[in-house]
C-alpha positions in Angstrom: -13.9 -38.4 -19.0 -13.6 -40.5 -22.2 -16.9 -38.9 -23.5 -15.5 -35.4 -22.9 -12.3 -36.1 -24.7 -14.2 -37.7 -27.6 -16.4 -34.6 -27.9 -13.4 -32.3 -27.7 -11.7 -34.3 -30.4 -14.7 -34.2 -32.7 -15.1 -30.5 -32.2 -11.4 -30.0 -33.0 -11.7 -32.0 -36.2 -14.7 -30.0 -37.3 -12.9 -26.7 -36.6 -9.8 -27.9 -38.4 -11.9 -28.9 -41.5 -13.6 -25.5 -41.4 -10.3 -23.7 -41.1 -9.0 -25.5 -44.1 -11.8 -24.1 -46.2 -11.9 -20.6 -44.8 -9.9 -19.2 -47.6 -10.1 -20.5 -51.2 -6.6 -19.6 -52.4 -5.9 -23.4 -52.9 -8.8 -23.5 -55.4 -7.4 -20.4 -57.2 -4.3 -22.5 -57.7 -6.3 -25.4 -59.3 -6.1 -27.7 -56.3 -8.2 -28.9 -53.4 -7.7 -30.3 -49.9 -5.1 -29.5 -47.2 -2.4 -28.2 -49.6 0.7 -27.0 -47.9 2.9 -26.1 -50.9 2.8 -26.2 -54.7 6.1 -26.2 -56.5 6.4 -25.7 -60.2 8.6 -24.0 -62.8 7.6 -20.9 -64.7 9.7 -19.8 -67.7 12.6 -21.9 -66.4 12.4 -20.5 -62.9 11.2 -22.4 -59.8 8.1 -21.0 -58.2 6.8 -22.1 -54.8 3.4 -21.1 -53.4 2.7 -22.0 -49.8 -0.6 -22.1 -48.0 -1.5 -21.8 -44.3 -3.6 -24.5 -42.8 -6.7 -22.3 -43.3 -6.0 -22.1 -47.0 -4.4 -18.6 -47.3 -1.8 -18.2 -49.9 1.8 -17.2 -48.9 4.3 -16.3 -51.6 7.3 -14.0 -51.9 6.3 -10.6 -53.2 2.6 -11.0 -52.4 0.8 -7.9 -51.1 -2.4 -5.9 -51.0 -4.5 -9.2 -50.7 -8.3 -8.6 -50.6 -10.9 -11.3 -49.8 -14.7 -11.2 -49.9 -16.8 -12.3 -46.9 -16.8 -16.0 -48.1 -13.0 -16.1 -48.2 -12.6 -15.9 -52.0 -9.6 -14.1 -53.2 -10.6 -10.9 -55.0 -7.4 -9.1 -55.7 -3.7 -9.0 -54.9 -0.4 -7.6 -56.1 2.7 -9.7 -56.7 6.2 -8.2 -57.2 8.9 -10.3 -58.8 12.0 -9.8 -61.0 9.6 -9.0 -63.9 8.0 -6.1 -62.0 4.8 -5.5 -60.2 1.6 -7.2 -61.3 -1.9 -6.4 -60.0 -4.6 -9.1 -60.3 -8.4 -9.1 -59.8 -10.4 -12.2 -59.8 -14.1 -13.2 -60.2 -15.7 -16.4 -59.0 -18.8 -18.3 -60.0 -20.1 -21.4 -58.2 -16.9 -21.9 -56.3 -14.7 -21.8 -59.4 -12.4 -19.1 -60.7 -14.3 -17.5 -63.6 -11.9 -14.8 -64.7 -8.7 -13.0 -63.8 -7.8 -9.5 -64.9 -4.1 -8.6 -64.8 -2.5 -5.2 -65.0 1.2 -5.6 -65.8 3.1 -2.4 -66.5 -0.1 -0.7 -67.9 -1.0 -3.6 -70.1 -4.3 -5.3 -69.3 -4.8 -9.0 -69.8 -8.1 -10.8 -69.1 -8.2 -14.6 -68.7 -11.4 -16.5 -68.8 -11.3 -20.0 -67.4 -13.3 -22.8 -69.1 -14.0 -26.0 -67.2 -15.2 -29.4 -68.3 -18.2 -31.2 -66.8 -15.9 -32.7 -64.0 -14.6 -29.2 -63.1 -11.2 -29.7 -64.7 -9.7 -26.7 -66.4 -10.1 -27.3 -70.1 -8.7 -24.0 -71.4 -7.8 -20.4 -70.6 -9.0 -17.8 -73.1 -6.9 -14.7 -73.1 -7.4 -11.2 -74.3 -4.3 -9.2 -74.2 -4.7 -5.7 -75.6 -7.3 -6.9 -78.2 -5.3 -10.0 -79.1 -7.3 -13.1 -78.3 -6.0 -16.6 -78.0 -6.8 -19.8 -76.2 -4.5 -22.2 -74.2 -6.0 -25.7 -74.1 -5.0 -28.3 -71.4 -5.0 -32.0 -72.0 -3.5 -35.3 -70.8 -3.8 -34.7 -67.1 -2.0 -36.9 -64.6 -3.1 -36.8 -60.9 -1.6 -37.5 -57.5 -3.3 -39.7 -54.9 -5.3 -36.8 -53.6 -6.9 -36.0 -57.0 -4.9 -32.9 -57.8 -3.2 -32.5 -61.2 0.6 -32.9 -61.2 1.2 -33.0 -65.0 -0.7 -31.7 -68.0 0.0 -30.8 -71.6 -0.7 -27.5 -73.1 0.0 -25.7 -76.4 0.4 -22.0 -77.0 1.1 -20.5 -80.4 1.8 -24.0 -81.8 4.3 -24.9 -79.1 3.3 -28.0 -77.1 4.7 -28.3 -73.5 4.1 -30.3 -70.4 3.5 -28.5 -67.2 4.4 -30.4 -64.0 4.1 -29.5 -60.3 4.7 -31.1 -56.9 2.2 -30.7 -54.2 2.9 -31.2 -50.4 0.0 -31.7 -48.0 -0.7 -31.0 -44.4 -1.3 -34.4 -42.7 
C-alpha cells in the first residue's frame, strides 16, 4: 500500500510541475516559477496580474487570448481606463523577443534585449518611427530569483520600478 501511495504522490508531483509550465505567461511577465500574483504600480495606479497554477495569466480586462501549441502567449487584448490595447508577441528560445502593440491606431513595437544570464537589459521601442531605448539596471531579487526592484531611465528621467510577487506553495 505504501508503494502505491508513493507512486501516486510522485505522479501527482510530476503532473503539477508540468501544469505549472503549460502556459508561459509568467515568463512573459519577467518571472519564473509557481507565481500566483504580481503586484506593481503603473503610472501611479496599482496593477495586479494573477496566474492560475498552470501558468495562465488572469487580469481585469483581458480578452481574445491566443496561445501556440507550446503554450506561449501569441496575442491578447486588454481593456482599461486608457482604452483597448491589442498586443502580439514573438518568442525565441523561450524568451519574449518582441511585442507589437496597437493602441488607438498607433503601433508600437518593443524589442527585448537580454544579458548573458537572461536578465532583461533593455527594451528598444519604435513608436510611429520614433525610436528610443529603455535600459534596466540595479536589479534586486526575491528569494525565488525573480526581480522585485530595478532602475530604469526614460527620456532622462530615472525611476525605480518595484513589484511584489506571491507564489503558490
